[in-house]
C-alpha positions in Angstrom: 42.2 97.1 101.5 44.7 98.9 103.6 42.5 98.6 106.7 41.8 94.8 106.0 45.7 94.3 105.8 46.2 96.0 109.1 43.4 93.9 110.7 45.3 90.8 109.6 48.2 91.9 112.0 45.8 93.1 114.6 44.0 89.8 115.0 47.5 88.0 115.1 48.7 90.0 118.0 45.4 90.6 119.9 46.2 87.5 122.1 49.8 88.4 122.2 49.3 91.2 124.9 46.0 90.4 126.2 46.2 90.9 130.1 49.8 92.3 130.0 48.8 95.1 132.3 48.0 92.9 135.1 51.0 90.5 134.6 52.8 89.4 137.9 56.5 88.9 138.0 56.2 86.8 141.2 54.9 83.9 139.2 57.5 81.3 138.5 55.3 79.5 136.0 54.6 75.7 136.3 53.0 74.9 132.9 55.1 73.8 130.0 55.7 75.9 127.0 53.2 75.1 124.2 53.7 76.4 120.6 51.7 75.9 117.5 52.3 77.0 113.9 50.1 78.2 111.1 50.7 79.7 107.6 49.3 83.2 107.7 48.3 82.8 104.1 48.8 79.9 101.6 49.6 81.7 98.3 49.4 80.1 94.8 52.9 80.0 93.6 53.9 80.1 89.8 55.1 76.7 88.5 57.5 78.6 86.2 58.9 80.7 89.3 62.4 80.1 90.6 62.1 82.7 93.5 58.5 82.3 94.7 57.6 83.8 98.0 55.8 81.3 100.3 53.3 82.3 102.9 54.6 83.6 106.3 54.8 80.9 109.1 53.5 82.1 112.4 54.5 80.4 115.5 52.5 81.2 118.7 53.6 80.1 122.2 52.1 80.2 125.5 52.9 79.1 129.2 56.5 78.1 130.1 58.5 78.9 133.0 59.5 82.3 134.4 63.1 83.5 133.5 64.7 85.3 136.4 65.2 89.1 136.0 68.7 89.9 135.0 69.4 86.5 133.6 70.3 85.6 129.9 67.3 84.3 128.0 67.7 80.7 126.8 68.2 80.4 123.1 67.1 77.9 120.5 67.9 77.2 116.9 64.9 76.9 114.6 65.2 75.0 111.4 62.6 75.3 108.6 62.9 72.4 106.0 60.8 72.8 102.9 59.7 70.5 100.0 61.5 72.8 97.4 64.9 74.4 97.2 65.2 77.6 99.1 66.1 80.6 96.7 66.0 83.6 99.2 68.6 86.2 98.3 71.9 85.7 100.1 73.7 88.5 101.9 76.9 86.4 102.2 77.6 83.2 100.2 80.2 82.1 102.8 77.9 82.3 105.8 74.6 81.7 104.0 73.0 84.7 105.6 69.8 85.6 103.7 66.8 87.9 103.3 64.7 85.2 105.1 63.8 86.7 108.6 62.3 85.7 111.8 60.5 88.5 113.7 59.6 88.4 117.5 56.3 89.8 118.6 55.4 91.6 115.4 57.7 94.8 115.9 56.7 97.9 113.9 53.3 96.7 113.4 51.8 100.0 114.5 49.5 98.5 116.9 49.1 99.5 120.5 50.6 97.4 123.2 50.3 97.5 127.1 54.1 98.0 127.2 55.3 101.1 125.5 58.1 100.6 123.0 57.9 96.8 123.4 56.3 94.1 121.2 54.2 95.6 118.4 55.3 99.1 119.5 59.0 98.2 119.3 61.1 99.3 116.4 62.7 96.8 114.1 66.0 95.8 115.7 68.2 93.5 113.7 70.6 90.9 115.2 73.7 91.0 113.1 75.0 87.6 114.1 73.7 84.5 112.2 75.9 81.9 113.9 75.0 82.3 117.6 72.3 84.9 117.6 72.3 87.7 120.1 72.3 87.4 123.9 69.2 89.1 125.5 68.2 89.4 129.2 65.0 89.1 131.1 64.1 92.7 132.4 61.2 94.0 134.3 59.6 97.1 132.9 56.4 99.0 133.8 53.1 98.5 131.8 51.1 101.4 130.7 48.8 100.8 133.6 51.4 102.2 136.1 54.7 102.0 137.6 56.2 98.5 138.3 56.2 97.6 142.0 58.9 94.9 142.1 58.0 93.8 145.7 54.4 93.0 144.7 54.9 92.4 140.9 51.8 94.8 140.2 52.2 96.5 136.7 55.4 94.6 136.1 56.1 92.9 132.9 59.2 90.8 131.9 60.6 91.6 128.6 63.7 91.0 126.5 66.4 93.6 126.4 69.9 93.9 125.1 71.5 94.6 128.5 70.8 93.9 132.0 68.1 96.2 133.3 68.0 97.9 130.0 65.1 100.1 128.9 65.2 99.2 125.1 63.7 96.2 123.5 66.1 93.6 122.5 66.8 92.4 119.1 63.6 91.3 117.4 64.8 90.5 113.8 67.1 87.5 113.0 68.5 86.5 109.6 68.1 83.0 108.2 70.9 80.9 107.0 70.1 79.1 103.8 71.4 75.7 102.8 69.7 73.6 100.2 66.0 73.2 101.3 66.6 74.5 104.7 66.6 77.9 106.4 68.1 78.0 109.9 67.6 80.7 112.6 70.3 80.3 115.2 70.4 81.8 118.7 66.8 82.9 119.0 65.8 84.1 122.5 62.9 82.0 123.9 61.2 84.1 126.6 58.1 82.1 127.8 55.0 84.2 128.1 54.3 82.4 131.5 51.2 84.4 132.4 47.9 82.9 131.4 46.3 84.8 128.4 49.7 86.1 127.0 51.3 84.7 123.9 54.7 85.1 122.2 54.7 85.2 118.4 57.5 84.3 116.1 56.9 85.2 112.4 59.1 83.8 109.7 59.0 85.7 106.4 60.8 86.2 103.0 61.4 82.6 102.3 61.5 82.0 98.5 61.5 78.7 96.9 62.2 77.2 93.5 58.8 76.0 92.5 59.7 74.6 89.2 60.7 71.2 90.6 57.8 70.8 93.0 56.4 67.3 92.8 53.4 65.4 94.4 50.4 67.1 92.9 47.0 67.0 94.6 44.9 67.1 91.5 44.5 69.5 88.7 48.2 70.0 88.3 48.4 71.8 91.8 51.3 70.9 94.0 51.7 71.8 97.7 54.8 73.3 99.3 55.3 72.1 102.9 57.5 73.5 105.6 58.7 71.3 108.5 59.8 72.9 111.7 62.4 71.6 114.2 64.3 73.2 117.0 67.4 72.5 119.1 69.8 74.5 121.5 69.8 75.4 125.2 66.1 75.4 125.4 63.3 73.9 123.4 60.5 75.3 121.1 58.0 72.5 121.1 55.8 73.0 118.1 52.7 70.8 118.2 52.0 70.9 114.5 55.5 71.0 113.0 54.4 70.9 109.4 52.5 73.6 107.6 51.5 74.1 103.9 53.0 77.3 102.8 52.0 77.5 99.2 50.5 75.6 96.3 52.3 75.5 92.9 50.2 75.9 89.7 51.1 76.8 86.1 50.4 80.6 85.9 51.0 81.8 82.4 49.1 81.1 79.1 50.8 82.9 76.2 48.9 83.3 72.9 49.5 85.1 69.6 46.5 86.8 67.8 46.4 88.3 64.4 44.5 91.5 65.1 43.2 91.6 68.7 43.7 89.8 71.9 42.1 86.4 72.3 42.4 83.1 70.5 45.7 81.5 69.3 47.1 81.9 65.8 47.9 78.9 63.6 50.6 78.7 61.0 48.0 79.1 58.3 46.4 82.1 60.1 49.4 84.4 60.4 49.5 87.7 58.7 51.3 87.5 55.5 53.2 90.3 53.7 54.3 90.2 50.0 57.9 91.0 49.4 57.2 93.6 46.6 54.4 95.5 48.5 55.3 97.8 51.4 52.8 97.7 54.4 49.9 100.0 53.8 49.9 101.8 57.2 52.2 104.3 58.6 54.1 105.3 61.7 55.4 108.8 62.1 57.8 110.7 64.4 58.4 114.3 64.0 56.7 114.2 60.7 58.7 111.4 59.0 56.4 108.7 57.6 57.4 105.1 57.7 55.4 102.2 56.2 54.2 99.9 58.8 51.8 97.0 59.0 50.0 95.3 62.0 51.4 91.7 62.5 50.0 90.3 65.7 49.0 90.8 69.3 51.1 89.0 72.0 49.0 88.0 74.9 50.2 87.0 78.4 47.3 85.8 80.4 47.4 84.7 84.1 45.8 81.5 85.1 45.1 82.8 88.6 44.8 86.2 90.3 48.1 87.9 91.3 50.3 85.8 89.2 51.5 89.0 87.8 52.9 91.4 90.3 54.4 94.9 90.7 57.9 95.3 92.1 56.4 96.6 95.4 52.8 96.7 96.5 50.5 99.3 94.9 50.2 102.2 97.3 47.2 101.5 99.5 46.8 105.2 100.2 45.9 106.0 96.6 45.6 102.8 94.5 46.3 105.0 91.6 49.2 106.3 89.5 51.1 109.1 91.1 53.3 112.0 90.0 55.1 112.2 87.7 52.5 111.0 85.2 53.2 108.5 82.4 54.0 110.3 79.2 56.0 110.1 76.0 59.0 111.6 77.6 58.5 110.5 81.2 59.5 107.3 82.9 56.8 105.4 84.9 56.5 106.5 88.5 59.2 105.4 90.7 56.8 104.3 93.3 55.9 101.4 91.1 59.5 100.6 90.2 61.2 100.9 93.5 60.6 100.9 97.2 58.4 104.1 97.1 60.2 105.8 99.9 59.9 109.1 98.2 56.2 109.0 98.7 56.4 107.9 102.3 55.2 104.4 101.3 57.1 101.6 102.9 56.7 97.8 103.1 57.9 96.7 106.5 54.7 96.0 108.6 54.6 92.4 109.8 51.7 90.4 108.4 50.6 92.8 105.8 49.9 91.4 102.4 51.6 93.4 99.7 50.7 91.2 96.8 54.0 92.2 95.1 57.2 90.5 93.9 58.9 92.0 97.0 58.3 90.7 100.5 59.0 92.3 104.0 61.5 95.0 103.0 64.2 95.8 105.6 67.9 96.9 105.6 69.4 94.1 107.7 73.2 94.6 107.2 75.8 95.1 104.5 77.4 93.0 101.9 81.1 92.5 101.3 81.4 95.9 99.5 79.9 97.7 102.4 76.6 98.4 100.6 73.4 97.9 102.5 71.6 94.6 102.0 67.9 95.2 101.6 66.0 91.9 102.6 62.8 91.3 100.7 63.3 93.8 97.9 62.8 92.2 94.4 64.8 93.6 91.5 61.7 94.2 89.4 58.1 93.5 89.0 57.0 90.6 86.9 58.4 90.9 83.4 57.2 89.5 80.0 59.7 88.5 77.3 59.0 88.0 73.5 61.9 86.5 71.6 61.5 86.8 67.9 63.4 84.6 65.5 63.7 84.3 61.7 62.9 88.0 61.3 63.3 88.6 57.5 66.3 90.5 56.5 65.4 94.0 55.3 62.4 94.2 57.7 62.1 95.9 61.1 59.8 94.9 63.9 58.1 97.3 66.2 56.4 96.5 69.5 54.0 98.7 71.5 55.6 100.5 74.4 52.6 100.0 76.7 49.9 97.4 77.1 47.4 97.3 74.3 43.7 96.4 74.3 42.7 96.3 70.6 43.8 97.9 67.3 40.9 97.2 65.0 38.9 100.5 64.8 39.8 104.1 64.8 37.6 104.6 68.0 40.3 103.0 70.0 41.9 106.4 70.6 43.8 105.5 73.7 44.9 101.9 73.2 48.7 101.6 73.6 49.2 105.1 75.0 50.4 105.7 78.6 47.7 106.1 81.3 47.3 109.5 82.9 48.2 110.3 86.3 45.5 109.6 88.7 44.3 106.6 86.5 42.9 103.5 88.1 43.6 101.5 84.9 45.0 98.0 85.7 47.0 95.5 83.6 49.7 98.1 82.7 53.2 97.1 81.6 56.0 99.1 80.2 58.7 98.3 77.7 62.3 98.3 79.2 65.4 98.6 77.3 67.4 97.4 80.1 67.1 93.7 79.2 65.5 90.8 80.9 67.8 91.1 84.0 68.8 94.7 84.0 67.7 97.8 85.8 64.4 99.2 84.4 65.3 101.7 81.7 62.5 103.6 80.0 62.6 104.1 76.2 64.2 107.5 75.4 61.9 110.2 74.3 63.2 110.2 70.7 62.5 106.5 70.2 58.8 106.1 70.3 56.7 106.5 67.1 52.9 106.6 66.7 50.7 104.3 64.7 47.6 106.2 63.6 48.0 108.4 66.6 46.9 105.5 68.9 49.7 103.3 69.5 53.2 104.2 70.7 55.7 101.7 69.4 59.5 101.1 69.5 61.6 99.6 66.8 63.6 96.5 67.7 67.2 95.8 66.7 67.7 92.4 65.3 70.8 90.4 65.4 71.2 87.5 62.9 67.3 87.5 62.5 66.6 87.6 66.2 65.3 90.3 68.6 64.0 90.4 72.1 61.4 92.7 73.8 60.8 92.8 77.6 58.0 94.6 79.4 57.6 95.2 83.3 54.3 95.2 85.1 53.7 98.4 86.7 50.1 98.2 87.7 47.8 95.1 88.1 44.5 94.0 89.7 45.4 91.5 92.3 41.9 90.1 92.5 41.1 89.2 89.0 42.8 87.3 86.1 44.3 89.6 83.5 45.6 89.5 80.1 48.6 91.9 79.2 48.7 92.3 75.4 51.3 94.0 73.1 51.2 94.8 69.6 53.8 93.9 66.9 54.1 95.8 63.7 56.5 95.3 60.7 58.1 97.9 58.4 60.1 97.4 55.2 60.9 98.8 51.7 60.8 96.3 48.9 64.1 95.7 47.5 63.8 93.0 45.0 67.3 93.4 43.5 68.6 92.4 47.0 65.9 89.9 47.4 64.6 91.8 50.5 62.7 91.3 52.8 63.8 87.8 52.5 60.7 85.6 51.7 59.8 82.3 53.3 61.4 80.9 56.6 58.3 82.1 58.6 59.1 84.3 61.6 58.3 83.0 65.0 57.9 84.3 68.5 58.4 82.7 71.9 56.6 84.3 74.9 57.5 83.7 78.5 58.3 85.4 81.8 61.7 87.0 82.1 64.5 86.7 83.0 65.1 83.0 82.2 68.6 82.3 83.5 70.7 81.3 86.4 71.3 84.8 87.6 70.6 86.3 91.0 67.7 88.5 89.7 64.5 88.4 91.7 62.1 87.4 90.2 63.4 84.9 87.8 61.8 82.0 85.9 62.2 79.0 83.6 60.5 79.1 80.2 57.7 76.8 81.2 56.0 74.2 79.0 53.6 76.8 77.5 56.6 78.8 76.2 57.0 77.4 72.8 57.9 79.0 69.4 54.7 80.3 67.8 53.9 81.5 64.2 54.2 85.2 63.8 54.3 86.3 60.1 55.2 85.2 56.6 56.9 87.1 53.8 55.7 85.8 50.4 57.7 86.1 47.4 56.0 88.1 44.7 55.1 85.3 42.4 53.0 85.1 39.2 50.7 82.3 38.3 50.3 81.6 34.6 47.3 79.5 33.2 47.7 77.7 29.9 44.0 76.7 29.4 44.6 74.3 26.6 47.8 72.5 25.5 48.3 69.1 23.8 51.0 66.8 22.8 48.9 63.8 21.4 47.2 62.8 18.2 50.0 64.2 16.0 49.9 67.6 17.7 52.5 69.3 19.9 52.7 72.7 21.8 55.5 75.0 22.1 55.7 77.0 25.4 57.7 80.0 26.2 57.9 81.9 29.6 59.9 85.2 30.2 60.8 87.2 33.2 60.3 90.9 32.3 61.2 92.4 35.6 63.9 94.6 34.0 61.6 96.2 31.3 60.6 99.9 31.6 57.4 99.1 33.4 59.0 97.9 36.5 58.2 99.7 39.7 61.4 101.8 40.4 60.7 101.6 44.1 60.7 98.0 44.1 63.7 97.1 41.9 64.2 94.0 39.7 63.0 90.5 40.7 66.0 88.1 40.9 66.1 85.1 38.5 63.5 82.5 39.5 62.0 79.3 38.5 58.5 78.2 37.4 56.9 75.1 38.8 54.7 73.3 36.2 51.5 71.5 37.1 49.4 69.5 34.6 45.7 68.6 34.8 44.1 66.4 32.1 44.5 63.2 30.3 48.0 61.5 30.8 49.0 64.2 33.3 52.4 63.8 34.9 52.1 62.8 38.6 52.8 65.7 40.8 54.8 68.9 39.9 57.3 68.7 37.0 60.8 69.7 37.8 61.0 73.5 38.0 61.8 75.4 34.8 64.7 77.8 35.1 66.1 79.8 36.8 64.9 82.4 34.3 67.0 85.6 34.5 65.4 89.0 34.1 66.5 91.8 31.6 68.2 92.1 28.3 70.6 89.4 27.3 68.4 86.5 28.4 68.1 84.0 25.6 64.3 83.5 25.1 64.9 80.0 23.3 66.4 78.7 26.4 63.1 78.9 28.3 60.9 77.7 25.5 60.2 74.0 25.3 58.0 71.5 23.5 55.3 69.9 25.6 56.1 66.5 24.4 59.4 66.6 26.0 57.9 67.3 29.5 54.4 65.6 29.1 54.1 63.3 26.2 50.7 62.3 24.9 49.0 65.0 27.2 45.9 66.9 26.6 44.5 69.4 29.1 45.7 72.6 31.0 48.7 73.7 32.9 49.6 76.2 35.7 53.1 77.6 35.8 53.8 79.2 39.3 56.8 81.4 38.8 58.5 82.7 41.9 59.4 86.2 40.4 57.1 89.1 39.9 56.6 89.6 36.2 56.2 86.4 34.4 54.5 86.1 30.9 53.8 83.1 28.8 53.0 82.1 25.2 51.7 78.8 23.8 51.8 77.7 20.1 49.8 74.6 19.1 50.2 72.9 15.8 50.3 69.6 14.0 53.7 68.2 14.0 55.8 70.1 11.3 53.2 72.9 11.3 51.9 71.7 7.9 48.1 72.3 8.3 46.9 73.7 11.6 48.4 76.1 14.0 47.4 78.7 16.7 49.0 80.7 19.5 47.7 82.6 22.7 49.0 84.5 25.6 49.0 82.7 29.0 46.4 84.1 31.4 47.8 85.8 34.6 45.6 84.4 37.4 46.4 86.9 40.1 46.2 90.3 38.6 46.9 93.0 41.2 47.2 90.6 44.1 51.0 90.2 44.4 52.0 92.4 41.5 52.8 96.1 41.8 52.3 97.2 38.2 49.4 99.7 38.1 47.5 97.6 35.6 47.8 94.5 33.4 47.0 94.2 29.7 43.5 93.2 29.3 44.3 90.2 27.2 46.5 88.6 30.0 44.4 89.3 33.1 42.0 86.6 34.6 40.3 88.1 37.6 39.3 84.7 39.2 
């Protein structure tokens, strides 16, 4: 990959210096200056992205008239107008100077040139003026073929220098001024190549656009971004094809929530449900302390085209692997994946190289008002994913996996959710950051992670008013394939029915998107996008009891007395759970002359001593007159019991009584066992 990237640049400059060794200074040039433009690449841009890097624009010029040695080189102002707002980072809000750069003759490309220390062999040399550019002079220098002979012009090449007769290449990096949809490069020296076979190259890089408002799709939801070039000044820069397509905008993210493994979206009916009175069955431990925990869901971020998810800087082409220090439970991810990588000798400042990262061409080009260096092209982070949780039940804690997960369905997945080892080529890796959506990456402190079954490293979230946010940053990715980054969610709670916790109902949701979503200056930043909607996550069901009264009647001279009790405060109550609060029972009738729908709830029925049992006894005829059939009483508390007494009116001749059947024995009730006369296992 590294060799291919260098060949991209090699091919671009091959024609640039072809024949330089034989260039003659005596030629005044009679042909017009001719220029053409192309986009080096046409990347796919994220429709959710506010700071998307468009492809480099390369302008190649040939011909033109000779500039007399020692004379100032004519200057031109080049304006790039785009079909989307420009969002390149500004160095100065007052002048509009930005990270967008124009490079002349591919400096620092590392390729050989016939003229030593000029063109591709010249170091990067920044012009600090964004209003009038920098004055440069036509100067004769010797080619590598031999010493320049001015009288004959043999081995003489005219180049741009900062001073008359200077030996150092002139300024070859110019900052762009951003205004709305335009980037202007002012005072660019236009030194015509003159000699046949020699070209001059102007490269425009680090232009970012707000792709969220792009319009004019070409089909399939794909929208092109076009750049239009125009020039003015003391000389012209005639570009024959003044418009180039520099990107195609497409929706990039498909978020889904699955119940136990990546793939396939959840529905409201399919979310994992937990009962208020039963703690989750799994455990998470740290330093030997067990915490009840249960698997809730997987959060899946799938890219719709390769390289939608990017690292902050390009993955080191020298290794393509994770480098020291290794990932670990006490070690932050390698700085080479979260910064410029200068500590490893890896830089990102070779013109024409495809780095496939959130950062572009990285170069310190000046200072900001505080005096700090302004680094053009450097993003603040890699792609970040955000999960916003709402309606988290009070009394419950959510945990998320610290690293990317693959599956959590079998014990054989011994490495899922754990950090990859040093030297690993594993792709699709993202790491939880506690620095927030738009904050410096902050790895989780060593004391924070816990382990689920020894396979998943998880971190507890802090909820405020039922809401919490988790953010992960991409630290490795395969730029040639569509990938899915998945993260696990777990829940932990200790039942406390006395306090009605965890709070039942009001289903929890999660919204998945890129991050940050804001109007900050963070790069990259996004909008939520149409796919980022609240999705169902989990339910907490109240520990109810369903009572079946299999035969009751209030017809033909008979009536039925019914009593329901809440025994949550009796001696058999699970002390770890506590009392159920007072609750109601919904009555549903099935049979002859049954009332339509559900009868008004009975209750609330309090628990414990002091409850008047007669208050919660009623005659069937007062609720369902002239009825014969069966009835369900669904009580929203844990320990409900019922009794029915059927007799002729006045209890003169016939009478019988029975206990109501509990339909859900053991399912939502934490008592060890139910009396055999009450349980109905169906």
